[in-house]
Structures are given as C-alpha cells and as structure tokens.
VOBA-1610 file (N, C-alpha, C; in pm, whole numbers, padded with zeros to 5 digits, always signed):
BEGIN
Met+00421+01389+00851Met+00488+01462+00741Met+00459+01417+00601Asn+00593+01329+00606Asn+00649+01271+00492Asn+00540+01191+00449Asn+00472+01082+00529Asn+00347+00968+00531Asn+00247+01048+00377Phe+00210+01198+00519Phe+00075+01276+00424Phe+00160+01254+00318Gly+00250+01320+00291Gly+00311+01345+00102Gly+00280+01253+00030Lys+00318+01138+00068Lys+00270+01024+00009Lys+00126+00993-00047Lys+00095+01037+00065Lys-00093+01001+00035Lys-00115+01091-00096Val-00094+01243-00086Val-00107+01305-00128Val-00057+01262-00279Ser+00048+01306-00295Ser+00112+01253-00404Ser+00034+01102-00500Phe+00001+01056-00438Phe-00098+00866-00442Phe-00238+00950-00520Ile-00312+01018-00439Ile-00442+01021-00498Ile-00413+01126-00594Trp-00347+01208-00643Trp-00285+01307-00790Trp-00294+01178-00867Ser-00191+01146-00832Ser-00174+01026-00940Ser-00339+00928-00985Val-00404+00866-00915Val-00530+00851-00922Val-00588+00999-01007Ala-00577+01054-00970Ala-00699+01191-01035Ala-00603+01166-01184Asp-00470+01201-01209Asp-00426+01142-01339Asp-00493+01082-01420Leu-00499+00937-01358Leu-00535+00812-01459Leu-00655+00854-01516Leu-00758+00925-01342Leu-00926+00898-01376Leu-00977+00996-01482Arg-00839+01076-01499Arg-00888+01255-01587Arg-00920+01196-01761Gly-00883+01081-01753Gly-00814+01022-01881Gly-00778+01083-02027Pro-00825+01125-02098Pro-00793+01229-02192Pro-00797+01311-02165Tyr-00850+01363-02102Tyr-00898+01536-02108Tyr-00788+01635-02050Arg-00786+01720-02087Arg-00660+01827-02024Arg-00778+01929-02028Pro-00751+02066-01965Pro-00805+02171-01919Pro-00817+02204-01983Asn-00781+02288-02121Asn-00844+02299-02199Asn-00981+02184-02285Gln-00958+02089-02230Gln-01076+02028-02317Gln-01220+02001-02199Tyr-01203+02038-02153Tyr-01301+02029-02007Tyr-01453+02043-02045Arg-01436+02145-02135Arg-01559+02135-02166Arg-01637+02053-02257Asp-01552+01964-02329Asp-01586+01852-02390Asp-01681+01771-02291Gly-01666+01727-02226Gly-01696+01623-02114Gly-01783+01655-01991Met-01845+01563-02022Met-01962+01549-01926Met-01923+01570-01751Leu-01975+01665-01667Leu-01988+01586-01558Leu-02077+01597-01469Ser-02055+01493-01360Ser-02160+01413-01290Ser-02136+01442-01191Val-02237+01478-01077Val-02216+01531-00915Val-02295+01425-00827Pro-02244+01371-00767Pro-02336+01292-00719Pro-02426+01347-00588Ser-02505+01213-00559Ser-02552+01275-00470Ser-02582+01317-00344Ile-02587+01372-00230Ile-02571+01439-00126Ile-02531+01306-00017Pro-02604+01209-00001Pro-02567+01040+00033Pro-02427+00997-00023Glu-02447+01029-00109Glu-02254+01033-00174Glu-02130+01071-00131Arg-02180+01218-00161Arg-02104+01282-00095Arg-02054+01274+00053Lys-02155+01230+00194Lys-02135+01192+00277Lys-02023+01119+00276Phe-02049+01035+00194Phe-01960+00838+00263Phe-01827+00877+00190Ile-01831+01018+00090Ile-01727+01019+00039Ile-01601+01102+00109Ala-01665+01212+00171Ala-01609+01268+00208Ala-01580+01206+00355Ser-01652+01051+00406Ser-01578+01012+00546Ser-01495+00896+00478Tyr-01473+00866+00356Tyr-01393+00729+00385Tyr-01230+00737+00388Pro-01164+00921+00381Pro-01075+00893+00364Pro-00995+00879+00488Glu-01080+00892+00569Glu-01072+00871+00667Glu-01094+00699+00784Cys-01143+00665+00725Cys-01190+00535+00747Cys-01028+00494+00702Gly-01010+00508+00564Gly-00937+00427+00444Gly-00806+00443+00435Ser-00767+00539+00567Ser-00623+00565+00579Ser-00608+00496+00746Thr-00689+00498+00826Thr-00686+00452+00958Thr-00652+00260+00925Cys-00785+00231+00820Cys-00732+00058+00793Cys-00559+00043+00676Phe-00571+00156+00640Phe-00397+00140+00554Phe-00297+00165+00644Asp-00273+00259+00754Asp-00205+00284+00863Asp-00242+00111+00966Ala-00328+00056+00967Ala-00303-00087+01028Ala-00258-00177+00924Leu-00268-00204+00835Leu-00239-00300+00732Leu-00079-00283+00722Phe-00025-00116+00710Phe+00048-00099+00710Phe+00162-00179+00862Glu+00082-00148+00936Glu+00217-00151+01073Glu+00195-00347+01079Arg+00072-00388+01035Arg+00084-00568+01037Arg+00174-00588+00953Val+00180-00519+00831Val+00282-00578+00680Val+00460-00541+00765Lys+00495-00480+00837Lys+00561-00420+00884Lys+00686-00558+00999Thr+00515-00562+01114Thr+00533-00671+01206Thr+00567-00818+01141Ser+00504-00884+01045Ser+00489-00984+00970Ser+00694-01007+00909Ile+00709-00882+00884Ile+00826-00892+00790Ile+00909-00879+00923Ala+00929-00790+00982Ala+01024-00820+01097Ala+01024-00940+01187Thr+00895-01045+01159Thr+00913-01110+01222Thr+00947-01263+01138Leu+00907-01182+01049Leu+01047-01289+00904Leu+01191-01273+00908Arg+01204-01196+00930Arg+01390-01129+00922Arg+01478-01273+01106Glu+01309-01223+01155Glu+01421-01290+01231Glu+01446-01478+01261Tyr+01305-01470+01227Tyr+01356-01646+01169Tyr+01469-01712+01081Arg+01457-01578+01001Arg+01578-01566+00857Arg+01713-01614+00952Val+01709-01503+01062Val+01859-01529+01118Val+01883-01646+01218Ala+01777-01685+01258Ala+01811-01810+01319Ala+01835-01924+01309Leu+01738-01908+01157Leu+01771-02029+01056Leu+01906-02090+01038Ile+01981-01958+01032Ile+02098-01922+00926Ile+02179-01940+01056Ser+02152-01909+01227Ser+02261-01950+01312Ser+02228-02104+01334Ala+02078-02190+01325Ala+02060-02304+01376Ala+02167-02408+01199Val+02156-02329+01100Val+02232-02430+01028Val+02446-02434+01052Val+02445-02318+01105Val+02604-02280+01095Val+02626-02351+01194Ala+02499-02357+01285Ala+02582-02426+01391Ala+02578-02566+01431Gly+02503-02608+01304Gly+02522-02760+01291Gly+02385-02846+01350Asn+02286-02752+01377Asn+02161-02765+01494Asn+02077-02871+01366Ile+02144-02841+01229Ile+01999-02847+01140Ile+02090-02850+01017Gly+02063-03012+00981Gly+02158-03089+00870Gly+02090-03066+00713Val+02209-02987+00631Val+02084-02983+00461Val+02205-03009+00401Arg+02251-03081+00458Arg+02452-03164+00339Arg+02335-03233+00268Gly+02355-03240+00120Gly+02244-03340+00074Gly+02049-03275-00037Glu+02044-03170+00069Glu+01940-03082+00033Glu+01950-02957-00133Val+02077-02931-00083Val+02112-02851-00222Val+02203-02897-00320Glu+02164-02914-00437Glu+02259-02891-00540Glu+02386-02792-00589Ala+02480-02834-00525Ala+02585-02697-00619Ala+02572-02652-00801
//
C-alpha cells in the first residue's frame, strides 16, 4: 500500500501544478473544458496501463542496479587480489 500512497501523492502534486494560479475561491474565473466521451475512456484506461508499464520499468531498473553492484564488488575483489593491475592508472 505504500507504493499506492506514493502514486496518489504524485498525482496530487501534478494536479497542483496543473491548477496554476487558481485557488478554490477563483475557480469561477476560469474556463472548464470537458473531454469527449472517447477521450474520457482513454483517460480512464490510462492509469492501469501507465501503472503496469511503470512497475515493469521500475523492476528493470532495480535489476540493473543489483547487477551493477555485483560488478562493482567483483571488480574491487579482482583489484585487491591483484588480478587486475591499476598502478599508474590513477594519480594520487
């Protein structure tokens, strides 16, 4: 549920940005555009697809980070063991 809370918080932060300079007491000064029925259906279906796509991307990033951490550990181990020479590569 914590992930859901983050998504809700993000949506509200975007809504605050989109609202612009208007505050509740100024809403009557703005114009309201209502999307067509097909647009509303698309908008209503998007969060499901967007969430699924975002979750898949997030998992790929987590996997990539884990792999890079493994490579880093392996590289450090190889340098410490002397399997990879680094003398003269880095200036002190």
